[in-house]
N, C-alpha and C positions, 0 to 999 in steps of 0.2 A: 335410307343411308343418309345420313347427315351431307350436306352439299356447303361448304364454305363459301361466303359470301365475295371471296376474293375476285375481282373481276380479270377475265382474259386478257387485256390489255395489258394491266399490271404485271399478269405472271410473266408476260412475253415481255415485258420491261426489264424485268427484274433478270432473265436469263441474259438478257443483252448487257446488262450491266455488270455482270458477272464475267461475262465472257469478253466485253472489252477494257473492264477499268480494275479487275481485279488481279491479284499475282496468279500468272499462267498457272495450270497443273503443266506436270510432266509424268510421262510415261516411264521413267527409268525407277522401275520398283526394284526393289534390292534384289540381284542376280545371286547372289550368295545369304541365302537364309538362314543359315546355322550360326547366326548372332543372336537370333529371336528363338522363339518356341509357343506353343498352342496350351504349356500346362497350366492351368489356374492360380498355381500357391508357388510356380516357379519365378526367379529373379529377373527371369528372361521372359516371362510371358504375358500374354496381353495387356492387363493392366498396368506394368512398367515399359512396355516399348518405348514410350517417351523418354525414358531416364536413360537408356540404354546410352544413345548419341542425340546430342545436341539438334543434329538435324531431322530428328527424329520427335522434336520436341510436340509436334500437330497431334500426333496419337494419343498424347495426355492434354491436350488443351483445347483441339478442334474442337469449335461448338457443331460443324456440319460434318461431322464421321459418318463412315459407312461400316458395316451395312447395318439396316433399320428394320423394324417390323412392320410392315405392309398392312394396315389394320383397314378393312373394308371401310368399317363406318366411318372412320376419320379423313376419308379422301375426297378429292373435287373431283366429282363425271366432268369427262370434258369431251369434246367430238372434234376440236380446231385442230388438233395434231396429226392428224392423218394415221392412214396406217403405217406400220412399222416396214419402210423395205431396205433392202439391201441390193448393193450392185458388185456382187464377189466375182471373182474369176478362178481357177487353179493355179497356182504358184508354188516353186519350191520351197520346203520348209525343214526346221531342225528341232528336234525333238528335247529337249533341256531336261533336265534334273537341279531345279534351284535348291532344295535342300528339304522343304517341306511340300513342293508342288511339282506339276510335271507341266513344261508352256511348251508350246509349239508355236516357234516364230517363224513367220515368213519369211524367205529374204528379198523378196522386190516388190511387185505391188499386187496384192490379192483382191483389190478392189477397197470399195468405200460404200458409209452410208451418209447420208444427207440430213442434217438437223438444222432446222432454224435457217436454211440458205447455204450452211456452214458445209465444206465436205472436209468428214471425217475417215483417214486413210486406216482399214485393217492393220493391226501391226503382230499381235501375238493373242492367244486365247490361252486359258490355262483353268485347271479344275480344282473346286474345294468340296470336300466331304466330311461330314455332312454340308449342307447348304449353309450358304452364311445370312441371306435373308431370307427371312420368314413371311409368312401368310396367315393373319388372324393368329399369331402366335405358334405358328405350325413349322416344324424346321422340315425340311424335302432331305433325299438321300445323295444328292450332288447338286453342284451348281457350276456351271461354265461360266467364265468373265472373255467376253472380246474385248481386246481392248483398241479402240482407233484416236489416232492424233492428229487435229486439224496444221494447216499449213503455220500457224501463229504457236501453236505446241498445248493449245488447249486438249482435254482429253473427254471422250465419250464411251463408255463402256454399256457393252449390253449384257445383258443375265439371262441364262436361262436354267429354270429350275427341274428336276428330275426325280420321280420316283420308280422302287424299283418296280419292273415289269420286264418288257419284252427288250431285246438289246437296241442301244443308240446306234443308226447305221454308222453314225460319223466316227466312233470311237472304234467300232467296229473294223475301219480301213486302216487304223495304227495299233491296233492290236497287238502283231507282231513285234512291233518296233518297241513297244513299253515292255514285252517280254524279254527284248534283247536287252534293254535299259536295265532290268533288274536283274540279270543274269551276269551281267559286269560290272568292273567300279569305275567303268566311262560316265561322264555327267551330260552326254550330246551324243546322239544318234541323228544321222542323216537321214531323211526320211524321204525325199524326195517331193514329186508332185502330190500337194494336198488340196482338195477342194472345198474350201469353205462354204458353199452354196448346201454341205450336206447335212450343215446344222440348221436348225429349224428355228430360222430367225425371224422370219415375215409373219408378225402377228396382228391382230384386227382387234385385241384388248391388251395394254400394257400399263403400265405404272413407269411414272415420270419425277424424278427429282434431282435435287442436287447433294451430292454426299462429298465422298473422298477415295482416294486408293483404300483398300480393306487391307494392306500390307504396308511395313515401312516403306517410305516417310510418313503415309497417311495424308498425303496432299489434298488439300481440299478446292473446291471447285470443278469438280468432275460432275458430268452430266450424265444420269445414270437411268437407264430404260430396261426394265426386268419385264419378260414377257408374262403373261398372266396365265396364257396355256401352260400347265407342267408337262413336260415330256416324261419319257419313260427310260431305264439304263437297265443292264443287268445285276445282279448283286456280283457276277464275276468282275464285270466291268469295271465297278466301283472298288473293286478289292486290289486287281491290278493296277490302278492309279494308285493306291494308297501305299503298295509293296514296293512300286519301280522307286520312291522316293528313299526308301531306307532310311526311316528316321525313326521308327518303333513307335509312331502316334497313331493313335486312331482318329483323329481331326485334323484337317489343317482350316477351321474355319473360327474367323475371329467372332467375340459374341457380339451381341445386337447390341447397337449403340443409341442413345438417346435420339430421340425426335427432334428435340428444341426446337419446336413450333414451325417449322420449317414446312413448305406445303408442298402434298403429295397428289399427283394428279392422277387419275385413272381414265386412259383413252379408252372408248369405247365406241365400235363400227356403228355409224347413222344408219338409218333403212336407205335412203338416199346413195351412199358410200355404196350397201348391199347390191344396189341396183346400177 
């Protein structure tokens, strides 16, 4: 595997520079997604998102857009990032149909992750089918994004990829609510207490890079963490997520974007850490 010569200290400095001096990303993804779609040849399709609204221009002109292909022979192997850990707790949540995806939004404080000494509070999660990120060109059946925000408005997103197999326990816990949304014209369904710890966010191997939100306004300077271990989800669960949004589309995955010389790191647990 090729290992790029970029020093660890330089990359740490780069992240700090992005967080301190760049325009802050915002977690305010578009709540009503009906203004755009995922049809390749549509006037509202992904290649034209940046033309629909002026404030969405980054979708077209941004040089650090997400998702990307996580190509193993072009990543920098590192061991200094540490095991991906979260500090989550059960909290009341609401399931919302945003038009192309189902978003589960926690109402109070469901916990946080800690990155580079900064605390990022969990705000919401949503699903894309098929996956948006790819690994070595391979697209998976589903991807969940856990969106976190710091006190200064910076964003960190944790992504988990899924292949068809055994049902996902977290989705199993909200399947009845997905069915309720599917059977009505209401956009929201109060779920009650939801425990984000049921999602397999802890990982001993993951990718890290700087990218963007994958839906308009496609704001950049988002810290992405993608778990390398692929989880499983049932075909019925993936279908339920797509049926619930009522958008008559087979997918809500943005196409892979150019990497543009960005550094992608792959954290791998060391022998010392295992012991």
